[in-house]
C-alpha positions in Angstrom: 103.3 98.0 105.6 103.9 95.9 102.5 105.5 92.4 102.9 109.2 92.9 103.5 108.8 92.6 107.3 107.0 89.2 107.0 108.8 86.2 108.6 108.6 82.5 107.8 110.5 79.7 109.5 114.1 79.3 108.3 114.2 76.8 105.4 110.6 77.5 104.2 110.1 76.3 100.6 107.6 77.9 98.2 106.3 76.4 95.0 105.3 79.1 92.5 103.5 77.8 89.5 103.4 80.0 86.4 106.9 81.2 87.6 107.9 82.5 84.2 104.8 84.7 83.9 104.2 88.3 85.0 102.8 87.7 88.5 104.7 84.4 89.1 108.1 85.8 88.3 107.5 88.8 90.6 106.4 86.6 93.4 109.5 84.4 93.0 111.8 87.4 93.1 110.1 88.9 96.1 110.4 85.6 98.1 114.0 85.0 97.1 114.9 88.5 98.1 113.5 87.7 101.6 115.9 84.7 101.8 113.5 81.8 101.4 113.6 78.9 98.9 111.6 78.9 95.7 110.8 76.1 93.3 109.4 77.4 90.1 107.1 75.5 87.7 106.2 76.6 84.2 105.6 75.2 80.7 106.3 78.5 78.9 102.9 78.5 77.2 102.5 82.1 78.3 105.6 82.9 80.4 109.0 84.1 79.2 112.2 82.2 79.5 114.0 85.5 80.2 112.2 85.8 83.5 113.5 82.4 84.7 117.0 83.2 83.6 116.9 86.4 85.8 115.8 84.2 88.7 118.7 81.8 88.4 121.0 84.3 89.9 119.5 83.3 93.3 121.1 80.1 94.8 117.7 79.4 96.6 115.9 79.1 93.2 115.2 75.8 91.4 113.0 75.2 88.4 110.9 72.5 86.8 109.8 72.8 83.2 106.5 71.1 83.3 102.7 71.4 83.0 100.1 71.5 85.7 97.8 69.4 83.5 100.1 66.5 84.3 99.3 65.0 87.7 102.8 63.4 88.2 104.5 66.7 87.5 102.4 68.4 90.2 103.2 65.6 92.7 106.9 66.0 92.0 106.7 69.8 92.3 104.8 69.7 95.6 107.3 67.3 97.3 108.9 68.9 100.3 107.0 72.2 99.8 105.5 74.3 102.6 103.4 76.8 100.6 102.1 76.7 97.0 101.4 80.0 95.2 99.4 78.8 92.2 99.6 81.4 89.4 99.6 79.0 86.4 96.6 79.7 84.2 95.5 80.8 80.8 94.4 84.4 81.1 92.4 86.8 78.8 88.6 86.9 78.5 88.6 87.4 74.7 90.9 84.4 74.1 88.8 82.2 76.3 85.8 82.9 74.1 87.6 81.2 71.3 89.2 78.3 73.3 86.9 77.2 76.1 88.2 73.6 76.1 91.8 74.7 76.5 90.8 77.0 79.4 89.0 74.2 81.1 91.9 71.8 80.8 94.5 74.3 82.1 92.5 76.4 84.6 90.2 73.8 86.1 91.9 70.4 85.7 95.3 71.9 86.1 94.4 73.7 89.3 92.7 70.6 90.6 95.9 68.7 90.0 97.8 71.2 92.1 95.2 71.0 94.9 95.3 67.2 94.9 99.1 67.0 94.8 99.4 69.6 97.6 97.0 67.5 99.7 98.8 64.3 99.1 102.2 65.8 99.8 101.2 67.5 103.0 101.6 71.1 101.9 100.7 73.6 104.6 98.6 75.9 102.4 97.7 76.7 98.7 97.2 80.3 97.7 95.8 80.4 94.2 94.9 83.0 91.6 91.2 83.6 91.0 89.8 86.6 89.2 87.5 89.6 89.5 85.8 88.1 86.4 83.9 85.7 88.8 81.5 88.6 89.5 80.1 88.1 86.0 77.0 89.9 85.1 76.5 91.4 88.6 76.1 95.2 88.2 76.6 95.8 91.9 79.5 98.2 92.8 81.8 97.9 94.6 82.3 94.2 94.2 81.8 92.3 97.5 82.6 88.7 98.1 79.4 86.7 98.3 77.5 88.9 95.8 78.5 87.3 92.5 76.5 87.2 89.3 76.6 84.6 86.5 79.9 84.1 84.6 79.9 85.7 81.1 83.1 84.1 79.7 84.7 80.6 79.8 87.7 82.3 81.7 85.3 83.5 84.4 83.7 80.1 84.8 87.0 78.4 85.1 88.0 80.7 88.0 84.6 80.2 89.7 85.2 76.4 89.5 88.7 76.8 91.0 87.1 78.5 94.0 84.5 75.7 94.3 87.3 73.0 94.2 89.4 75.0 96.7 86.4 75.2 99.1 85.8 71.4 98.7 89.5 70.5 99.3 89.4 72.6 102.5 86.1 71.3 103.8 86.4 67.7 102.8 90.2 67.0 102.8 91.5 69.7 105.2 93.8 71.3 102.7 94.1 75.0 103.6 93.3 77.1 100.6 92.9 80.9 100.0 91.7 82.3 96.6 92.8 85.7 95.4 90.4 87.6 93.0 92.9 89.8 91.1 91.6 93.1 89.8 93.5 94.2 86.7 97.0 93.7 88.0 99.8 95.7 86.3 103.5 96.4 86.7 107.0 95.3 85.7 107.4 92.3 83.5 103.9 92.4 82.1 104.3 91.5 78.5 103.3 94.2 76.0 103.9 92.1 72.9 101.2 89.4 73.3 98.1 89.6 71.0 96.1 89.4 74.3 98.3 91.8 76.3 96.7 93.8 79.1 95.7 97.4 78.4 98.5 99.2 80.4 101.5 97.6 78.7 99.9 98.1 75.3 99.2 101.8 75.9 102.7 102.3 77.3 104.4 100.5 74.4 102.4 102.4 71.8 102.9 105.8 73.4 106.7 105.3 73.7 106.6 104.5 69.9 104.4 107.5 69.2 101.6 105.3 68.0 97.9 105.7 68.9 96.2 102.9 70.8 92.8 101.4 70.3 90.3 101.7 73.2 87.6 99.1 72.9 84.2 100.8 73.4 83.9 104.4 74.3 86.5 104.4 77.1 84.0 105.0 79.9 84.4 101.5 81.2 86.2 101.4 84.6 88.7 99.1 86.2 90.3 98.8 89.7 93.9 98.8 88.5 96.2 97.1 91.0 100.0 97.4 91.2 102.0 94.2 91.4 103.5 95.0 94.8 100.1 95.0 96.3 99.5 91.5 94.8 102.8 90.2 96.3 101.8 91.5 99.7 98.4 89.7 99.6 100.0 86.4 98.4 102.5 86.3 101.3 100.1 87.5 103.9 97.7 84.8 102.8 100.3 82.2 103.6 100.5 83.5 107.2 96.8 84.4 107.8 95.0 82.5 110.6 93.3 79.3 109.7 89.9 81.0 109.9 90.8 82.8 106.7 91.0 79.6 104.7 88.4 78.2 102.3 87.6 81.7 101.2 88.3 83.9 98.2 89.3 87.6 98.6 89.3 90.7 96.4 92.9 91.8 95.6 92.8 95.4 94.5 93.4 99.0 95.6 89.8 99.9 96.0 89.6 102.8 93.5 88.4 102.6 89.9 89.7 104.5 86.8 88.2 104.7 83.4 90.2 103.7 80.3 90.0 107.3 79.1 91.4 108.5 82.4 94.1 105.9 82.3 95.1 106.9 78.8 95.3 110.5 79.8 97.4 109.7 82.9 99.9 107.8 80.8 100.1 110.6 78.2 100.8 113.0 81.0 103.5 110.8 82.6 105.2 110.2 79.2 104.8 113.7 78.0 102.8 112.6 74.9 99.9 114.2 73.1 98.5 111.3 71.0 94.8 110.8 70.7 93.5 107.2 70.9 91.3 105.4 68.4 88.1 103.8 69.4 86.9 100.3 68.4 84.0 98.0 69.2 83.5 96.6 72.7 84.9 93.1 73.4 82.6 90.2 74.0 82.7 89.0 77.6 84.0 92.3 79.0 82.3 93.8 82.0 81.5 97.6 81.8 82.7 98.5 85.4 84.8 97.0 88.1 85.6 98.3 91.6 86.6 96.2 94.6 85.6 96.3 98.2 88.7 95.1 100.1 87.3 95.1 103.6 87.3 91.3 103.9 90.9 91.0 102.9 91.9 93.8 105.3 90.0 92.1 108.2 90.9 88.5 107.7 94.3 88.6 106.0 95.7 91.9 107.1 95.9 93.2 103.5 96.9 96.9 103.4 97.9 98.0 99.9 100.5 100.7 99.7 100.5 101.5 96.0 97.7 103.5 94.3 97.4 103.7 90.5 99.5 106.9 90.2 102.5 105.6 92.0 102.2 102.2 90.3 102.1 103.8 86.9 105.2 105.9 87.6 107.2 102.8 88.6 105.8 100.7 85.7 106.8 103.3 83.2 110.3 103.4 84.6 110.6 99.7 84.0 109.1 99.8 80.4 111.5 102.6 79.4 114.3 100.2 80.2 112.7 97.0 78.9 111.5 98.5 75.6 114.8 100.1 74.6 
């Protein structure tokens, strides 16, 4: 069913933090296309200014250049807002291993600033980005909410703490919160140029340039790759879910896993390339396998993802062929 049929009251205002980023900019565009107002917030530490420029074509879009680590900026951003979609965060497990203090300041203190500002400004609900990394060293597959292991990276720990604060703000202060544990999201606008870029944009960029990619480890590790349209659906349905769904975190995935070797082969086939990958050492903090159970999200939020990895990859490649010209 997707999200294009969803209805909010006329004049509904959304705040999207991390609006210049991959997921944030796609959320902004989707909401604006439905006719609602969006206020974007970003400090461009990870996002791209080009993404904001594309959004300025919509008259319902406004933008604040600011940082969620500043409480006053968060208060200003939440003023007059109905729903907050908090995507602002520092991603990348490997980078967090080198910069744990930066990750704590942005992902924990920054997210707490958003929760506190939303509570003080009377926001209806905060939907925030968590991560599949909260499952940590648990070897259980598929991943089911309530069966988490211990975090094995600073990034994972920051997301676990976000969930704890969200639960607290709901139980103690009455702020409605819903956490989304993203599983390897991919799609249009995902930056292939960053040192810490995700695997799909790196593979696509290299294949288009007839360059072999490096696969960390032996390529047998698996991920539940999740197309961006499914993530947009879950964010918007989380805003409209019944109150009983609040104070919880949900897996956001398709519910199928693919190995990195299989992914590379799929991309080669779609791009008509025959380029063998190189293999390097495994990365610290990475989990070997990931697969989501999405029953809880289906049951309580009405999540029903339309796009599997094959359809998502086809659409993603179309975008990169245009973007990487």
